[in-house]
C-alpha positions as CSV (number, residue, x, y, z in Angstrom):
1,M,104.7,84.4,100.9
2,Y,108.3,85.7,101.0
3,F,110.2,85.8,104.5
4,T,110.1,89.6,104.0
5,D,106.3,89.6,103.9
6,A,106.2,88.8,107.5
7,G,106.2,92.6,108.5
8,I,103.7,93.2,106.1
9,E,101.5,90.5,107.5
10,E,102.1,91.7,110.9
11,L,100.8,95.1,109.8
12,D,97.7,93.8,108.1
13,D,97.0,91.8,111.2
14,R,97.4,94.3,113.9
15,R,96.0,97.6,112.0
16,G,94.5,96.3,108.9
17,D,91.2,97.5,110.2
18,E,92.4,101.0,110.7
19,Q,92.2,103.9,108.3
20,V,94.9,106.6,108.0
21,T,95.6,109.5,105.8
22,L,98.2,109.6,103.5
23,A,99.7,112.7,105.3
24,W,99.9,110.5,108.5
25,L,101.6,107.7,106.5
26,A,104.0,110.3,105.3
27,E,104.9,111.4,108.6
28,R,105.5,108.1,110.0
29,L,107.7,107.3,106.9
30,R,109.6,110.6,107.8
31,D,110.1,109.3,111.4
32,F,111.2,105.8,110.2
33,V,113.7,107.4,108.2
34,D,115.1,109.7,110.9
35,L,115.4,106.6,113.1
36,N,116.9,104.6,110.4
37,P,118.6,106.6,107.8
38,E,120.1,103.8,106.0
39,F,116.7,103.0,104.7
40,E,116.3,106.4,103.3
41,T,116.4,105.3,99.5
42,A,114.0,102.4,100.0
43,V,111.4,104.3,101.8
44,D,111.8,107.3,99.3
45,R,111.2,104.6,96.4
46,L,108.3,103.2,98.3
47,A,106.7,106.6,98.8
48,S,107.4,107.6,95.0
49,W,105.8,104.3,93.8
50,L,102.8,104.8,96.2
51,A,102.4,108.4,94.8
52,R,102.3,107.4,91.2
53,I,100.3,104.3,91.1
54,D,97.2,106.0,89.5
55,I,99.3,108.5,87.4
56,D,101.6,105.6,85.9
57,G,98.6,103.5,85.2
58,D,100.5,100.3,86.3
59,A,101.1,99.4,90.0
60,D,103.4,96.8,89.0
61,A,105.8,99.1,87.1
62,E,108.9,100.7,88.9
63,P,109.0,104.4,89.1
64,A,111.1,106.0,86.6
65,D,113.8,107.2,88.8
66,A,114.0,103.9,90.9
67,A,116.7,102.6,88.6
68,E,120.1,103.0,90.1
69,P,121.6,106.3,89.4
70,A,124.1,106.7,86.5
71,D,127.7,107.4,87.2
72,E,128.4,111.2,87.1
73,E,131.8,112.2,85.5
């Protein structure tokens, strides 16, 4: 387990038996970004990854737009 997994483990321990809708999760992610705008990119990438797992067919793959944006001239 990575150190960064501590929050994931806490989530699983505290709320792992609950069922939520994806609409509820999306709203909580919006709330989090409103309170922590510095994490907007990471949260957006996570949301995109979750949204595309079944479409892309590979949960381990990064979303196509997850790469750093190219420098625009």
